[in-house]
Structures are given as structure tokens and as C-alpha cells.
C-alpha beads as a LAMMPS data file, in Angstrom:
LAMMPS data file: protein, C-alpha beads

350 atoms
349 bonds

1 atom types
1 bond types

-500.0 500.0 xlo xhi
-500.0 500.0 ylo yhi
-500.0 500.0 zlo zhi

Masses

1 110.0

Atoms # bond

1 1 1 182.281 -448.966 192.741
2 1 1 183.310 -452.369 191.438
3 1 1 186.607 -452.901 189.418
4 1 1 188.111 -454.785 186.964
5 1 1 189.522 -457.870 187.948
6 1 1 192.576 -459.384 186.571
7 1 1 192.301 -462.118 183.769
8 1 1 192.089 -465.684 184.907
9 1 1 192.251 -464.874 188.850
10 1 1 192.284 -467.939 190.520
11 1 1 191.428 -468.970 194.402
12 1 1 193.543 -471.034 196.068
13 1 1 191.674 -473.081 199.238
14 1 1 192.446 -475.808 201.986
15 1 1 189.620 -477.288 202.757
16 1 1 189.119 -480.161 205.359
17 1 1 188.458 -483.774 203.801
18 1 1 188.257 -485.697 207.238
19 1 1 187.681 -485.410 210.429
20 1 1 191.242 -485.701 212.699
21 1 1 191.893 -488.364 214.967
22 1 1 194.346 -486.559 217.568
23 1 1 196.967 -484.202 215.979
24 1 1 195.311 -483.030 212.342
25 1 1 197.472 -484.809 209.294
26 1 1 198.072 -484.132 205.607
27 1 1 195.412 -486.323 204.831
28 1 1 192.761 -483.926 206.691
29 1 1 192.868 -481.824 204.222
30 1 1 192.272 -481.231 200.087
31 1 1 194.110 -478.420 198.570
32 1 1 191.644 -477.120 195.684
33 1 1 191.487 -473.892 193.393
34 1 1 188.346 -472.375 191.408
35 1 1 187.940 -469.412 189.623
36 1 1 187.389 -465.305 191.470
37 1 1 184.689 -463.849 190.146
38 1 1 183.033 -460.249 190.321
39 1 1 180.821 -459.797 192.799
40 1 1 177.279 -459.610 193.503
41 1 1 175.116 -456.933 193.368
42 1 1 176.044 -455.223 197.045
43 1 1 178.804 -457.166 197.957
44 1 1 182.517 -457.552 197.690
45 1 1 185.336 -459.514 196.934
46 1 1 187.880 -459.300 199.292
47 1 1 192.430 -460.847 198.360
48 1 1 193.162 -462.038 201.892
49 1 1 195.957 -460.552 203.353
50 1 1 196.688 -462.594 206.718
51 1 1 195.148 -465.243 208.611
52 1 1 194.459 -466.070 212.051
53 1 1 195.838 -469.547 213.069
54 1 1 194.099 -470.573 216.912
55 1 1 193.973 -473.356 218.938
56 1 1 189.919 -473.057 218.557
57 1 1 190.531 -474.497 214.855
58 1 1 190.783 -477.828 216.722
59 1 1 187.488 -478.297 217.713
60 1 1 185.354 -476.676 214.992
61 1 1 187.094 -479.586 213.119
62 1 1 185.475 -481.812 215.353
63 1 1 181.499 -483.333 214.590
64 1 1 179.311 -482.599 217.526
65 1 1 177.526 -480.077 219.623
66 1 1 179.418 -476.663 220.488
67 1 1 179.201 -472.804 220.610
68 1 1 179.766 -472.621 216.245
69 1 1 178.624 -474.937 214.117
70 1 1 181.649 -477.830 213.241
71 1 1 183.691 -476.913 209.701
72 1 1 181.572 -479.436 207.116
73 1 1 184.066 -481.734 205.298
74 1 1 184.499 -480.209 202.220
75 1 1 184.444 -477.295 203.399
76 1 1 187.018 -474.463 203.176
77 1 1 188.224 -474.588 206.650
78 1 1 187.281 -471.549 208.960
79 1 1 189.769 -468.757 209.669
80 1 1 189.352 -465.153 211.287
81 1 1 191.730 -462.949 209.034
82 1 1 192.409 -459.662 207.468
83 1 1 192.664 -458.576 203.742
84 1 1 191.321 -455.619 201.221
85 1 1 188.663 -455.000 198.872
86 1 1 189.708 -455.983 195.614
87 1 1 186.258 -454.920 194.368
88 1 1 182.960 -453.844 195.512
89 1 1 179.350 -453.291 194.249
90 1 1 178.682 -451.883 197.668
91 1 1 178.771 -447.827 198.757
92 1 1 180.055 -448.603 202.553
93 1 1 182.882 -450.244 201.108
94 1 1 185.622 -449.552 198.588
95 1 1 188.241 -450.582 196.508
96 1 1 191.246 -450.746 198.592
97 1 1 189.685 -450.559 201.836
98 1 1 191.404 -452.912 204.361
99 1 1 188.843 -455.092 206.759
100 1 1 188.921 -457.813 208.949
101 1 1 185.990 -460.962 208.716
102 1 1 185.639 -464.547 208.448
103 1 1 187.375 -465.078 205.316
104 1 1 188.303 -468.955 205.906
105 1 1 191.841 -470.545 204.541
106 1 1 191.690 -469.384 200.923
107 1 1 193.193 -466.198 198.802
108 1 1 190.211 -464.639 197.731
109 1 1 186.950 -464.110 199.492
110 1 1 183.271 -462.916 197.945
111 1 1 180.344 -462.348 199.818
112 1 1 176.766 -460.898 199.591
113 1 1 175.519 -457.937 201.468
114 1 1 173.405 -460.447 203.319
115 1 1 176.501 -462.646 204.344
116 1 1 178.664 -459.478 206.218
117 1 1 177.130 -459.969 209.377
118 1 1 177.788 -463.499 209.468
119 1 1 181.311 -463.078 208.509
120 1 1 181.611 -460.956 210.946
121 1 1 182.973 -458.283 208.432
122 1 1 184.322 -454.758 209.617
123 1 1 187.088 -452.052 208.368
124 1 1 190.003 -451.527 209.815
125 1 1 192.417 -448.917 210.827
126 1 1 196.329 -449.466 209.726
127 1 1 196.917 -446.024 211.557
128 1 1 195.795 -447.770 214.829
129 1 1 197.756 -451.180 214.939
130 1 1 199.769 -452.722 211.811
131 1 1 197.324 -455.534 210.027
132 1 1 199.223 -458.555 212.184
133 1 1 198.272 -456.390 215.372
134 1 1 194.196 -456.577 213.980
135 1 1 194.871 -460.408 214.376
136 1 1 196.222 -460.127 217.944
137 1 1 195.498 -457.243 220.575
138 1 1 192.865 -455.396 218.643
139 1 1 191.753 -458.956 216.768
140 1 1 189.555 -461.908 217.948
141 1 1 193.049 -463.122 220.952
142 1 1 192.346 -459.532 222.205
143 1 1 188.807 -459.473 222.560
144 1 1 188.297 -462.157 224.011
145 1 1 191.302 -461.745 226.678
146 1 1 189.624 -458.384 227.155
147 1 1 186.050 -459.785 227.880
148 1 1 187.290 -463.012 230.293
149 1 1 189.623 -460.801 232.497
150 1 1 186.817 -457.571 232.368
151 1 1 183.597 -459.627 232.369
152 1 1 184.375 -462.421 233.869
153 1 1 187.438 -462.092 236.313
154 1 1 186.178 -458.395 237.256
155 1 1 189.870 -457.918 238.501
156 1 1 190.387 -455.582 241.264
157 1 1 193.873 -453.782 242.068
158 1 1 196.124 -455.524 243.813
159 1 1 194.482 -458.911 243.241
160 1 1 196.617 -462.355 241.957
161 1 1 195.932 -463.055 238.436
162 1 1 197.546 -466.214 237.372
163 1 1 197.309 -466.838 233.351
164 1 1 197.960 -470.075 231.990
165 1 1 199.424 -469.990 227.591
166 1 1 200.724 -466.460 228.591
167 1 1 203.216 -466.336 225.949
168 1 1 200.282 -466.887 223.531
169 1 1 197.892 -464.942 221.155
170 1 1 195.278 -464.691 224.416
171 1 1 197.591 -464.641 227.537
172 1 1 199.854 -461.893 226.656
173 1 1 197.019 -460.045 226.668
174 1 1 195.763 -461.115 229.448
175 1 1 198.929 -460.096 231.777
176 1 1 199.653 -456.778 230.441
177 1 1 195.520 -456.046 230.801
178 1 1 195.911 -457.304 234.515
179 1 1 198.919 -455.239 234.779
180 1 1 197.376 -451.519 233.287
181 1 1 194.333 -452.548 236.102
182 1 1 196.758 -452.730 239.227
183 1 1 196.593 -456.255 239.480
184 1 1 199.905 -457.935 240.489
185 1 1 200.537 -461.359 237.704
186 1 1 201.973 -464.666 237.497
187 1 1 201.830 -466.731 233.762
188 1 1 202.938 -470.195 232.935
189 1 1 204.564 -470.437 230.026
190 1 1 207.108 -473.279 227.912
191 1 1 210.386 -472.837 228.185
192 1 1 213.201 -470.505 229.609
193 1 1 212.896 -467.821 226.469
194 1 1 209.561 -467.433 226.704
195 1 1 209.135 -466.832 230.514
196 1 1 211.646 -464.377 230.483
197 1 1 210.267 -462.386 227.722
198 1 1 206.724 -462.523 229.302
199 1 1 208.390 -460.784 232.667
200 1 1 211.453 -458.614 231.022
201 1 1 208.905 -457.419 227.998
202 1 1 205.237 -457.587 228.654
203 1 1 206.372 -457.004 232.549
204 1 1 204.564 -459.628 234.622
205 1 1 205.683 -460.047 238.147
206 1 1 206.708 -463.614 237.239
207 1 1 206.464 -466.396 235.065
208 1 1 206.650 -470.223 235.950
209 1 1 208.278 -472.689 232.962
210 1 1 205.657 -475.539 233.225
211 1 1 208.408 -477.666 231.215
212 1 1 211.102 -477.462 234.093
213 1 1 209.843 -480.587 236.305
214 1 1 206.535 -482.282 237.524
215 1 1 206.405 -479.634 240.576
216 1 1 207.914 -476.884 238.349
217 1 1 204.036 -475.168 238.807
218 1 1 202.972 -476.435 241.973
219 1 1 206.315 -475.113 243.510
220 1 1 206.071 -471.858 241.027
221 1 1 202.269 -471.119 242.615
222 1 1 203.524 -471.441 245.855
223 1 1 206.775 -469.582 245.697
224 1 1 205.202 -466.918 243.792
225 1 1 201.807 -466.787 245.150
226 1 1 201.978 -466.850 248.614
227 1 1 198.882 -465.362 249.281
228 1 1 197.019 -467.376 246.859
229 1 1 195.476 -466.857 243.563
230 1 1 192.485 -464.681 243.004
231 1 1 191.763 -464.946 239.354
232 1 1 193.004 -467.889 237.058
233 1 1 192.513 -467.713 233.014
234 1 1 192.806 -470.516 231.737
235 1 1 194.122 -471.505 228.461
236 1 1 195.202 -474.924 228.644
237 1 1 193.233 -477.211 231.165
238 1 1 194.260 -480.708 232.377
239 1 1 196.581 -481.020 235.344
240 1 1 197.590 -477.041 235.201
241 1 1 194.387 -476.404 236.203
242 1 1 194.235 -479.066 239.440
243 1 1 197.344 -477.426 240.513
244 1 1 196.099 -474.015 240.439
245 1 1 192.757 -475.003 241.728
246 1 1 194.211 -476.223 244.965
247 1 1 195.540 -472.645 245.178
248 1 1 192.851 -470.578 245.300
249 1 1 191.404 -467.774 247.556
250 1 1 187.600 -467.538 248.768
251 1 1 185.794 -466.097 246.067
252 1 1 188.607 -466.654 243.100
253 1 1 187.511 -466.176 239.556
254 1 1 188.240 -469.462 237.157
255 1 1 188.028 -468.411 233.411
256 1 1 187.897 -471.366 231.323
257 1 1 189.399 -469.860 227.895
258 1 1 190.342 -472.993 226.297
259 1 1 191.594 -476.546 227.040
260 1 1 194.766 -476.512 224.669
261 1 1 196.250 -479.943 226.560
262 1 1 192.915 -481.512 225.699
263 1 1 192.148 -481.203 222.145
264 1 1 194.324 -483.477 220.858
265 1 1 192.725 -486.341 223.314
266 1 1 191.863 -489.792 221.850
267 1 1 189.962 -489.897 225.232
268 1 1 187.438 -488.566 227.423
269 1 1 188.580 -484.879 227.920
270 1 1 190.113 -485.097 231.272
271 1 1 188.244 -482.502 233.415
272 1 1 189.182 -481.303 236.618
273 1 1 189.837 -483.115 239.862
274 1 1 190.315 -480.528 242.082
275 1 1 186.811 -479.075 241.824
276 1 1 185.691 -479.090 245.001
277 1 1 188.161 -476.499 245.920
278 1 1 185.074 -474.175 244.253
279 1 1 183.054 -475.124 247.414
280 1 1 185.031 -474.988 249.851
281 1 1 186.078 -471.440 248.680
282 1 1 182.862 -470.315 247.501
283 1 1 184.713 -469.456 244.009
284 1 1 183.327 -469.386 240.622
285 1 1 184.403 -471.624 236.827
286 1 1 182.750 -469.616 233.732
287 1 1 183.660 -469.822 230.061
288 1 1 184.400 -467.148 227.885
289 1 1 183.223 -467.393 224.152
290 1 1 184.136 -463.890 222.545
291 1 1 181.330 -464.425 219.762
292 1 1 179.112 -463.362 223.269
293 1 1 180.716 -459.411 223.152
294 1 1 180.893 -458.975 219.795
295 1 1 178.388 -455.809 219.884
296 1 1 181.206 -454.182 222.382
297 1 1 184.944 -454.844 220.064
298 1 1 184.960 -451.345 219.816
299 1 1 184.932 -449.786 223.236
300 1 1 187.606 -452.509 223.825
301 1 1 189.568 -451.753 220.564
302 1 1 189.400 -448.407 221.556
303 1 1 190.999 -449.005 224.905
304 1 1 193.356 -451.568 223.927
305 1 1 194.755 -449.263 220.991
306 1 1 195.296 -446.614 223.315
307 1 1 197.576 -448.834 225.388
308 1 1 199.596 -449.799 222.373
309 1 1 199.573 -446.286 221.504
310 1 1 201.249 -445.297 225.148
311 1 1 203.526 -448.277 224.940
312 1 1 201.738 -450.027 228.045
313 1 1 200.741 -452.959 226.189
314 1 1 202.625 -454.786 223.273
315 1 1 201.707 -457.219 220.722
316 1 1 204.048 -460.162 219.157
317 1 1 203.545 -461.764 216.430
318 1 1 204.546 -465.231 215.165
319 1 1 204.327 -464.664 211.054
320 1 1 204.349 -467.878 209.233
321 1 1 204.275 -467.129 205.309
322 1 1 202.792 -469.015 201.963
323 1 1 198.730 -470.030 202.115
324 1 1 200.163 -473.966 201.962
325 1 1 201.798 -474.207 204.497
326 1 1 198.654 -473.544 206.584
327 1 1 198.268 -477.809 207.543
328 1 1 202.097 -477.520 209.371
329 1 1 201.680 -473.881 210.443
330 1 1 198.789 -475.555 212.189
331 1 1 200.497 -477.685 214.071
332 1 1 202.872 -475.457 215.697
333 1 1 200.228 -473.925 218.702
334 1 1 199.822 -477.785 219.689
335 1 1 203.486 -478.395 220.009
336 1 1 204.684 -475.020 221.705
337 1 1 206.520 -473.902 218.858
338 1 1 204.778 -470.730 218.209
339 1 1 205.900 -467.764 220.391
340 1 1 203.597 -465.492 220.229
341 1 1 200.257 -464.885 217.972
342 1 1 200.504 -467.818 215.497
343 1 1 199.406 -465.596 211.886
344 1 1 199.324 -467.202 208.553
345 1 1 200.632 -464.347 205.957
346 1 1 199.126 -465.549 202.415
347 1 1 200.513 -465.235 199.150
348 1 1 199.459 -465.544 195.882
349 1 1 200.688 -468.699 194.179
350 1 1 198.670 -468.234 190.997

Bonds

1 1 1 2
2 1 2 3
3 1 3 4
4 1 4 5
5 1 5 6
6 1 6 7
7 1 7 8
8 1 8 9
9 1 9 10
10 1 10 11
11 1 11 12
12 1 12 13
13 1 13 14
14 1 14 15
15 1 15 16
16 1 16 17
17 1 17 18
18 1 18 19
19 1 19 20
20 1 20 21
21 1 21 22
22 1 22 23
23 1 23 24
24 1 24 25
25 1 25 26
26 1 26 27
27 1 27 28
28 1 28 29
29 1 29 30
30 1 30 31
31 1 31 32
32 1 32 33
33 1 33 34
34 1 34 35
35 1 35 36
36 1 36 37
37 1 37 38
38 1 38 39
39 1 39 40
40 1 40 41
41 1 41 42
42 1 42 43
43 1 43 44
44 1 44 45
45 1 45 46
46 1 46 47
47 1 47 48
48 1 48 49
49 1 49 50
50 1 50 51
51 1 51 52
52 1 52 53
53 1 53 54
54 1 54 55
55 1 55 56
56 1 56 57
57 1 57 58
58 1 58 59
59 1 59 60
60 1 60 61
61 1 61 62
62 1 62 63
63 1 63 64
64 1 64 65
65 1 65 66
66 1 66 67
67 1 67 68
68 1 68 69
69 1 69 70
70 1 70 71
71 1 71 72
72 1 72 73
73 1 73 74
74 1 74 75
75 1 75 76
76 1 76 77
77 1 77 78
78 1 78 79
79 1 79 80
80 1 80 81
81 1 81 82
82 1 82 83
83 1 83 84
84 1 84 85
85 1 85 86
86 1 86 87
87 1 87 88
88 1 88 89
89 1 89 90
90 1 90 91
91 1 91 92
92 1 92 93
93 1 93 94
94 1 94 95
95 1 95 96
96 1 96 97
97 1 97 98
98 1 98 99
99 1 99 100
100 1 100 101
101 1 101 102
102 1 102 103
103 1 103 104
104 1 104 105
105 1 105 106
106 1 106 107
107 1 107 108
108 1 108 109
109 1 109 110
110 1 110 111
111 1 111 112
112 1 112 113
113 1 113 114
114 1 114 115
115 1 115 116
116 1 116 117
117 1 117 118
118 1 118 119
119 1 119 120
120 1 120 121
121 1 121 122
122 1 122 123
123 1 123 124
124 1 124 125
125 1 125 126
126 1 126 127
127 1 127 128
128 1 128 129
129 1 129 130
130 1 130 131
131 1 131 132
132 1 132 133
133 1 133 134
134 1 134 135
135 1 135 136
136 1 136 137
137 1 137 138
138 1 138 139
139 1 139 140
140 1 140 141
141 1 141 142
142 1 142 143
143 1 143 144
144 1 144 145
145 1 145 146
146 1 146 147
147 1 147 148
148 1 148 149
149 1 149 150
150 1 150 151
151 1 151 152
152 1 152 153
153 1 153 154
154 1 154 155
155 1 155 156
156 1 156 157
157 1 157 158
158 1 158 159
159 1 159 160
160 1 160 161
161 1 161 162
162 1 162 163
163 1 163 164
164 1 164 165
165 1 165 166
166 1 166 167
167 1 167 168
168 1 168 169
169 1 169 170
170 1 170 171
171 1 171 172
172 1 172 173
173 1 173 174
174 1 174 175
175 1 175 176
176 1 176 177
177 1 177 178
178 1 178 179
179 1 179 180
180 1 180 181
181 1 181 182
182 1 182 183
183 1 183 184
184 1 184 185
185 1 185 186
186 1 186 187
187 1 187 188
188 1 188 189
189 1 189 190
190 1 190 191
191 1 191 192
192 1 192 193
193 1 193 194
194 1 194 195
195 1 195 196
196 1 196 197
197 1 197 198
198 1 198 199
199 1 199 200
200 1 200 201
201 1 201 202
202 1 202 203
203 1 203 204
204 1 204 205
205 1 205 206
206 1 206 207
207 1 207 208
208 1 208 209
209 1 209 210
210 1 210 211
211 1 211 212
212 1 212 213
213 1 213 214
214 1 214 215
215 1 215 216
216 1 216 217
217 1 217 218
218 1 218 219
219 1 219 220
220 1 220 221
221 1 221 222
222 1 222 223
223 1 223 224
224 1 224 225
225 1 225 226
226 1 226 227
227 1 227 228
228 1 228 229
229 1 229 230
230 1 230 231
231 1 231 232
232 1 232 233
233 1 233 234
234 1 234 235
235 1 235 236
236 1 236 237
237 1 237 238
238 1 238 239
239 1 239 240
240 1 240 241
241 1 241 242
242 1 242 243
243 1 243 244
244 1 244 245
245 1 245 246
246 1 246 247
247 1 247 248
248 1 248 249
249 1 249 250
250 1 250 251
251 1 251 252
252 1 252 253
253 1 253 254
254 1 254 255
255 1 255 256
256 1 256 257
257 1 257 258
258 1 258 259
259 1 259 260
260 1 260 261
261 1 261 262
262 1 262 263
263 1 263 264
264 1 264 265
265 1 265 266
266 1 266 267
267 1 267 268
268 1 268 269
269 1 269 270
270 1 270 271
271 1 271 272
272 1 272 273
273 1 273 274
274 1 274 275
275 1 275 276
276 1 276 277
277 1 277 278
278 1 278 279
279 1 279 280
280 1 280 281
281 1 281 282
282 1 282 283
283 1 283 284
284 1 284 285
285 1 285 286
286 1 286 287
287 1 287 288
288 1 288 289
289 1 289 290
290 1 290 291
291 1 291 292
292 1 292 293
293 1 293 294
294 1 294 295
295 1 295 296
296 1 296 297
297 1 297 298
298 1 298 299
299 1 299 300
300 1 300 301
301 1 301 302
302 1 302 303
303 1 303 304
304 1 304 305
305 1 305 306
306 1 306 307
307 1 307 308
308 1 308 309
309 1 309 310
310 1 310 311
311 1 311 312
312 1 312 313
313 1 313 314
314 1 314 315
315 1 315 316
316 1 316 317
317 1 317 318
318 1 318 319
319 1 319 320
320 1 320 321
321 1 321 322
322 1 322 323
323 1 323 324
324 1 324 325
325 1 325 326
326 1 326 327
327 1 327 328
328 1 328 329
329 1 329 330
330 1 330 331
331 1 331 332
332 1 332 333
333 1 333 334
334 1 334 335
335 1 335 336
336 1 336 337
337 1 337 338
338 1 338 339
339 1 339 340
340 1 340 341
341 1 341 342
342 1 342 343
343 1 343 344
344 1 344 345
345 1 345 346
346 1 346 347
347 1 347 348
348 1 348 349
349 1 349 350
């Protein structure tokens, strides 16, 4: 089942050296390397091909209680990814199989059999979607968008759905899925180019450029959601969340997926000032953590793979190359530079 590894194979890694205050800096990372060994009996060795860069990574770097343990100081930075089995001592995985797993920011990962479930190791089929699509619509962002909208948002035909971060990984899936389910969809994104793409390519009914001025979101919601908002899928938090709360309808559902505007705060996180709108409108605000739905991923993957195949859904990725570019590439998420799902293509620098 296994194969002989090339001699002198080296695994280059990026580890968390210290916990950042505000935006991550170069000093928060250490670059290490170690020899690559054959997998243990029952295990596999995976070569990383591409890694998913997500806003949630910033939260994983913080000390404190959350839905997942923080990355420890000195540990390889946590990251989901797709790769290829390079060596196998397990009958369920063959050399050459493509897989997804929590690979970490490194070039190779060796997993023992008892680590498979924790790492989320699963085969992927490149006939269903490309490697980068398996990190976007068919990966964790797509699963987040699917279950956040369908299970928490519970869309009904004719309802108005607003999604922030509309040009990002989760936002693009949410908006397209809501359209497929018969909703009116209004996006919020940063910049005219992103807004045009969201409307012209993804088929949103409208998109509000939050960078167009201090009252852009308020005025845009008034213009594009004249009958109010039934579902708000929030990826940014802060002022935009407050502005949308002022426009919600009775029995509205607010899906709290992320709050990228708050992740690098050096002061206390800004909570919603307009939360009493939930009371007045008998509305509901609920968080979504994608790992809660892991057993149902295959259902969502099958459905959205069909939408990709028949052209009802698109998957846009922003690909950065080279493992060593990770520290700078991660910052693209927080300055709005990425356009689509941010992916780090791993290259072997040995």
C-alpha cells in the first residue's frame, strides 16, 4: 500500500510564535522544517496542494474559550486544505488519492489512523469540482453558507435576504443559494468592482458598496429592501450589523457567521446597539459553526455540486502561490484585498 519516499524530503511549516495584538505581524510566525518520514501502520502521508485561508483563522490565534481550542504557541498554524496521498499504509486510501483534511500551514502531513476523524480526512472527487472549488463552494465556506442559510435562516420563496461580505467565500455561496431557493438577494461588499461582479456574475438582485460613504449601507437598504429584511446573513458585524437590524421584518432571522470588522480590535468587541429590534420584531439571532454539521456535509456537497454542474452556481477563488507567502496572504482577508475565496497554493520549496 505504501511507496518509497524520495530521499531527503523536507516538510516546511509555519508555526504560531506569539499571539497577535491587532493585525498579525511577521513576528507572530516562525518558519520551521523537519524531515518527512513514512507513515505509521494504518496511517497516511499527505502532500498539501492548496490551503484554505479564512477569517476564522484570526480567532484561532487568540487565547481563550471558543468553539474550538486555540492554536498553541509553537504549533503549526491550523488550516484546512486539499492534498494528495503520497504514501499509505491504510487499505482505505491509495497513493494518488485526492483528499481534504485539516492539513495545517505546511507541505506534508502524516496522520495515524486514530487521527483521521479529528483531522476530517475525506476523499474528494475532482470530477465533481476542482481543487480550489473543494476549498470554496464544496468546502468549509460552502458548508457554512449552506447550513447557515438553510438550517438557521430557513429561507422561503419571495423573502428578502441580505448578505454581507457578499463577494467573499461564504457570502457568494449564500447569495447564489438564496436565489436558487426563490429569494430576493441583496449583497453588501466593498468596492464597485466587487458589487458589479456580485450582480452581473452571481445574479444577486442588488449589491451595496459599503465604501461609497458613511450612509451608503443605510441608503442602499432603504432603496433595495423597501419591504424590509427577512434574513440577514452576517459576516462582518459592527456598524453594518446595526444598520441592518434597523430594517428587519417581523420574525426575521439574523445568521451570525462572522464579524471580520472586529477580529483585529485591540479594544472590546463592539456588540449590536440595535438589538432591541429583535424584541420589537419578534426576530431571532443565531450563530452558525460549520463543524456542527459535519455528518451532513455529503448532502450539501451533492446538492451544490449539481448547481455547479448545471451552471446555477459559480465558485470564484483568489489564489496566492507559495507556502512562504502565508503571513502576507492572510492579511488580504482583513484589508478587503481578496476577491473571492482566498486560497494558498502550496509549492515544494525543498
